[in-house]
C-alpha positions as CSV (number, residue, x, y, z in Angstrom):
1,M,-43.1,-46.1,58.4
2,A,-41.2,-46.9,55.3
3,L,-40.6,-44.2,52.7
4,R,-41.6,-44.9,49.2
5,L,-39.0,-43.8,46.7
6,T,-39.9,-43.3,43.1
7,A,-37.4,-42.6,40.3
8,R,-37.9,-39.3,38.6
9,P,-37.7,-39.5,34.9
10,T,-34.7,-37.8,33.3
11,T,-35.1,-35.2,30.6
12,A,-31.8,-35.6,28.9
13,G,-32.3,-36.5,25.3
14,A,-36.1,-36.4,25.6
15,R,-38.0,-34.6,23.0
16,P,-40.2,-31.7,24.1
17,R,-43.9,-32.3,24.1
18,R,-46.1,-30.8,21.5
19,G,-47.3,-27.4,22.6
20,A,-44.7,-27.1,25.4
21,A,-42.9,-23.8,25.7
22,P,-39.2,-23.8,24.8
23,A,-36.8,-23.7,27.7
24,R,-35.5,-20.3,28.4
25,V,-31.7,-19.8,28.1
26,A,-30.2,-17.6,30.8
27,T,-28.6,-14.5,29.3
28,R,-26.7,-11.7,30.9
29,P,-28.3,-8.3,30.7
30,Y,-27.0,-6.2,27.8
31,R,-25.1,-3.1,28.8
32,W,-24.5,-0.3,26.2
33,W,-21.0,0.3,27.3
34,T,-19.8,-3.3,26.9
35,P,-18.5,-2.9,23.3
36,Y,-16.7,0.2,24.2
37,V,-14.8,-1.6,26.9
38,F,-13.4,-4.0,24.4
39,M,-12.6,-1.3,21.9
40,G,-11.1,0.9,24.6
41,P,-7.5,-0.2,24.3
42,Y,-7.5,0.2,20.5
43,L,-9.3,3.5,20.6
44,A,-6.8,4.8,23.2
45,L,-3.8,3.8,21.0
46,F,-5.5,5.2,17.9
47,A,-6.1,8.5,19.6
48,V,-2.6,8.8,21.0
49,F,-0.6,7.6,18.0
50,V,-2.9,8.7,15.1
51,L,-5.4,11.4,16.0
52,A,-3.1,13.4,18.3
53,P,-0.2,13.5,15.7
54,I,-2.6,14.6,13.0
55,G,-4.0,17.4,15.1
56,Y,-0.5,18.5,16.2
57,G,0.7,18.5,12.6
58,L,-2.3,20.6,11.6
59,W,-1.5,23.0,14.4
60,I,2.1,23.2,13.2
61,S,1.1,23.9,9.6
62,L,-0.7,27.0,10.8
63,H,2.5,28.5,12.2
64,A,5.9,29.7,11.0
65,W,7.4,26.8,12.9
66,D,11.2,26.7,13.0
67,I,12.6,24.3,15.6
68,N,15.7,26.5,16.0
69,V,13.7,29.6,16.8
70,P,11.8,30.0,20.1
71,A,9.1,32.3,18.5
72,K,6.6,30.4,16.4
73,P,4.2,33.0,15.1
74,F,0.7,32.1,13.9
75,V,0.3,32.6,10.2
76,G,-3.0,30.9,9.6
77,L,-3.2,29.5,6.0
78,G,-0.1,31.4,5.0
79,N,1.9,28.2,4.5
80,Y,-0.8,26.8,2.3
81,R,-1.1,30.0,0.3
82,E,2.6,29.9,-0.3
83,L,2.4,26.4,-1.8
84,F,-0.2,27.6,-4.4
85,D,1.7,30.8,-5.2
86,S,3.7,30.4,-8.3
87,G,5.8,33.5,-7.4
88,S,6.9,32.0,-4.0
89,V,10.0,30.0,-3.3
90,E,8.2,26.9,-2.0
91,G,5.4,26.7,-4.5
92,P,7.3,25.8,-7.6
93,R,9.5,23.4,-5.7
94,F,6.6,21.6,-4.2
95,W,4.7,21.2,-7.4
96,S,7.8,20.0,-9.1
97,A,8.1,17.3,-6.4
98,M,4.4,16.4,-6.9
99,R,5.0,16.1,-10.6
100,A,8.0,13.7,-9.9
101,T,5.7,11.7,-7.6
102,G,3.1,11.5,-10.3
103,I,5.6,10.3,-12.9
104,F,7.0,7.6,-10.7
105,T,3.5,6.4,-9.7
106,A,2.3,6.4,-13.3
107,L,5.4,4.4,-14.4
108,S,5.5,1.9,-11.6
109,L,1.8,1.2,-11.0
110,P,1.2,-0.9,-14.2
111,F,4.3,-3.1,-13.5
112,L,3.5,-3.5,-9.8
113,L,0.0,-4.7,-10.8
114,V,0.7,-6.9,-13.8
115,V,4.0,-8.5,-13.0
116,P,3.0,-9.8,-9.5
117,L,-0.2,-11.2,-11.0
118,F,1.7,-13.1,-13.6
119,V,4.1,-14.4,-10.9
120,A,1.2,-15.4,-8.6
121,M,-0.5,-17.3,-11.4
122,L,2.8,-19.3,-11.9
123,M,3.1,-19.9,-8.1
124,N,-0.5,-21.1,-8.0
125,G,0.4,-24.0,-10.3
126,R,1.5,-27.5,-9.2
127,F,5.1,-28.2,-10.0
128,R,8.2,-29.4,-8.2
129,G,10.1,-26.8,-6.1
130,R,7.0,-24.5,-5.9
131,N,7.8,-23.5,-2.3
132,L,11.3,-22.5,-3.2
133,Y,10.0,-20.5,-6.1
134,R,7.6,-18.6,-3.8
135,A,10.4,-17.9,-1.3
136,V,12.8,-16.6,-4.0
137,Y,10.2,-14.1,-5.3
138,F,9.2,-12.9,-1.8
139,A,12.8,-12.7,-0.3
140,P,13.6,-9.2,-1.6
141,Y,10.6,-7.8,0.2
142,V,12.0,-8.5,3.6
143,L,15.1,-6.3,2.9
144,G,15.1,-2.8,4.3
145,V,15.0,0.2,2.1
146,A,18.6,1.1,3.2
147,V,19.9,-2.2,2.0
148,V,18.0,-2.1,-1.3
149,G,19.0,1.5,-2.0
150,L,22.7,1.1,-1.3
151,L,22.9,-2.2,-3.2
152,W,21.3,-0.8,-6.3
153,R,23.1,2.5,-6.1
154,F,26.4,0.6,-6.8
155,L,24.8,-1.8,-9.3
156,L,23.3,1.1,-11.3
157,D,26.4,3.3,-11.2
158,G,27.1,4.5,-14.7
159,N,30.9,3.9,-14.4
160,I,31.4,0.9,-12.3
161,G,28.0,-0.7,-12.0
162,M,27.3,-4.3,-12.9
163,V,24.2,-3.4,-14.9
164,N,26.1,-1.5,-17.5
165,H,28.8,-4.1,-17.5
166,Y,26.4,-6.9,-18.4
167,L,24.7,-4.7,-21.0
168,G,28.0,-4.3,-22.7
169,V,28.6,-8.1,-22.6
170,L,25.3,-8.4,-24.4
171,G,26.3,-5.9,-27.0
172,L,23.9,-3.2,-25.7
173,P,24.8,0.4,-24.7
174,D,26.9,0.3,-21.6
175,D,27.2,4.0,-20.8
176,I,23.7,4.6,-19.5
177,Q,23.7,7.0,-16.5
178,W,21.0,5.3,-14.4
179,T,21.4,7.6,-11.4
180,T,22.1,11.0,-12.9
181,D,20.1,11.3,-16.1
182,T,16.5,11.1,-17.1
183,P,14.6,9.1,-18.3
184,A,17.1,6.4,-17.4
185,A,16.9,7.4,-13.7
186,W,13.1,6.9,-13.7
187,W,13.4,3.4,-15.2
188,G,16.1,2.6,-12.8
189,L,13.9,3.6,-9.8
190,V,10.9,1.7,-11.2
191,G,12.9,-1.4,-11.9
192,V,14.4,-1.4,-8.4
193,T,10.9,-0.9,-6.8
194,V,9.3,-3.7,-8.9
195,W,12.2,-6.1,-8.0
196,W,11.9,-5.2,-4.3
197,T,8.1,-5.1,-3.7
198,L,6.5,-7.5,-6.3
199,G,6.7,-10.3,-3.8
200,F,4.1,-8.7,-1.5
201,N,1.5,-8.1,-4.2
202,A,2.2,-11.6,-5.6
203,V,1.4,-13.2,-2.2
204,I,-1.9,-11.2,-2.0
205,Y,-2.8,-12.2,-5.5
206,L,-2.0,-15.8,-4.7
207,A,-4.3,-15.8,-1.7
208,G,-7.1,-14.5,-3.9
209,L,-6.4,-17.1,-6.7
210,Q,-6.7,-19.9,-4.1
211,D,-10.1,-18.7,-3.1
212,I,-11.5,-19.0,-6.6
213,P,-13.5,-22.3,-6.8
214,A,-11.9,-24.8,-9.2
215,E,-15.4,-25.7,-10.4
216,L,-15.6,-22.4,-12.2
217,Y,-12.5,-23.2,-14.3
218,E,-13.9,-26.7,-15.0
219,A,-17.2,-25.3,-16.2
220,A,-15.4,-22.8,-18.4
221,R,-13.3,-25.6,-20.0
222,V,-16.5,-27.6,-20.6
223,D,-17.9,-24.6,-22.4
224,G,-14.9,-24.5,-24.6
225,A,-13.2,-21.4,-23.0
226,G,-9.5,-21.0,-23.7
227,A,-6.9,-19.8,-21.3
228,W,-7.4,-16.1,-22.1
229,H,-11.2,-16.3,-21.8
230,R,-10.8,-18.2,-18.5
231,F,-8.5,-15.4,-17.3
232,V,-10.9,-12.6,-18.3
233,H,-14.2,-14.2,-17.3
234,V,-13.2,-16.3,-14.2
235,T,-9.9,-15.1,-12.8
236,L,-10.3,-11.3,-13.0
237,P,-13.9,-11.3,-11.6
238,G,-12.8,-13.6,-8.8
239,L,-9.9,-11.3,-7.9
240,R,-12.0,-8.1,-7.9
241,P,-11.9,-7.5,-4.1
242,V,-8.2,-8.4,-3.9
243,L,-7.5,-6.2,-7.0
244,L,-9.1,-3.2,-5.3
245,F,-6.9,-3.6,-2.3
246,V,-3.7,-4.2,-4.3
247,V,-4.4,-1.2,-6.6
248,N,-5.2,1.1,-3.7
249,A,-2.2,0.0,-1.5
250,T,0.2,0.1,-4.5
251,L,-1.0,3.6,-5.4
252,L,-0.5,4.9,-1.9
253,A,2.9,3.2,-1.6
254,S,4.2,4.5,-4.9
255,A,3.0,8.0,-4.1
256,N,4.9,7.9,-0.8
257,M,8.2,6.7,-2.4
258,F,11.2,8.2,-0.6
259,G,14.0,5.8,0.1
260,Q,14.8,4.7,-3.4
261,S,15.1,8.3,-4.7
262,Y,17.0,9.5,-1.6
263,L,19.6,6.7,-1.7
264,I,20.0,5.9,-5.4
265,T,19.6,9.2,-7.3
266,T,19.6,11.7,-4.4
267,G,17.0,13.6,-6.5
268,A,19.2,14.0,-9.5
269,P,19.3,15.3,-12.1
270,A,18.4,18.9,-10.9
271,D,15.8,17.6,-8.5
272,E,13.8,15.9,-11.3
273,T,13.5,12.7,-9.3
274,K,12.9,14.4,-5.9
275,T,9.5,13.2,-4.8
276,A,7.1,14.9,-2.5
277,I,8.0,12.9,0.5
278,F,11.7,13.6,-0.3
279,L,11.0,17.3,-0.3
280,I,8.9,17.2,2.8
281,A,11.7,15.4,4.7
282,E,14.3,17.8,3.4
283,T,12.2,20.9,4.3
284,G,11.3,19.8,7.8
285,L,14.4,17.9,8.9
286,R,17.2,19.6,7.0
287,R,16.0,23.2,6.7
288,F,13.9,22.9,9.9
289,E,10.8,24.6,8.4
290,M,8.3,22.4,10.0
291,G,5.3,24.6,9.3
292,T,5.9,24.5,5.6
293,A,6.7,20.8,5.7
294,S,3.4,20.1,7.6
295,A,1.4,22.1,5.0
296,M,3.0,20.0,2.2
297,S,2.1,16.8,4.0
298,F,-1.6,17.7,4.3
299,V,-1.8,18.8,0.7
300,L,-0.2,15.5,-0.4
301,A,-2.6,13.6,2.0
302,L,-5.6,15.3,0.5
303,A,-4.5,14.5,-3.0
304,L,-4.0,10.8,-2.1
305,M,-7.5,10.7,-0.4
306,A,-9.0,12.1,-3.6
307,A,-7.2,9.5,-5.7
308,S,-8.4,6.7,-3.4
309,A,-12.0,8.0,-3.6
310,V,-11.9,8.1,-7.4
311,L,-10.5,4.5,-7.4
312,F,-13.2,3.2,-5.1
313,R,-15.8,4.9,-7.3
314,I,-14.5,3.3,-10.4
315,F,-14.6,-0.2,-8.9
316,R,-18.1,0.4,-7.5
317,E,-19.4,1.5,-10.9
318,R,-18.0,-1.5,-12.6
319,Q,-19.4,-3.8,-10.0
320,E,-22.8,-2.2,-10.4
321,D,-22.6,-2.6,-14.2
322,R,-22.2,-6.3,-13.8
């Protein structure tokens, strides 16, 4: 008896019939622990290298911790009270360092925000040699703080420095003590920092400028907006998220300045340029008072957290007003 073979119609490319139920896609069952498996390596590293040091530093700040002395008695908040006591030894020194940190941050922040933005706007244009121009402005940022500090310590030297030499060639005062006198020392530190780090902020700004649609500028030109109005009403609003990041990162970096002051001015004159990080390192690593240094670190961290919170609040209010 012969078998009758019939071809079964294929369904590839065929449209589903009306009223037919959609085909079910096989999915694996969801397990609540799956995301934590993927986050596990990061969480482990974060706990070991971030949370554990923070907890250990907090524990040290509650003790009279001298690494040369076996006994490390518990003093509770004694180290913190000493910092806020004007009659103590560490209190005036700490707040003098905080004042120096505030001065440097206030002087450097405007330049580190405005100058890189101007450079980024130039780099965003179309001209010959644009890539070389970008590399030249970013090149100093790849140098280490030791190289930058030692280089500018000789360039800014009041007696043999090239800066005073060329000022004299231009007919300007050539006896400025950039490393041992204020306010010249502050402007020297700010100038070195701007020269060294503006390339990073400029690259961040450049990425933000390239994300702004060109149609917005064309529409502004059609409406008769000049260069300044296009900058205020198109560029700045388009850079708002980037600007928040740059301001916050620059604020934190300026408040944590250490290498420039340590290598160029060594805190002179009379510890006026000794920043908070400089004092913390000196207290903990040179005088071995780790408990006091840890307390200083946490007070500085709380101050920076408060400043960041205020900054985020300001940007949020301005965004809501728009």
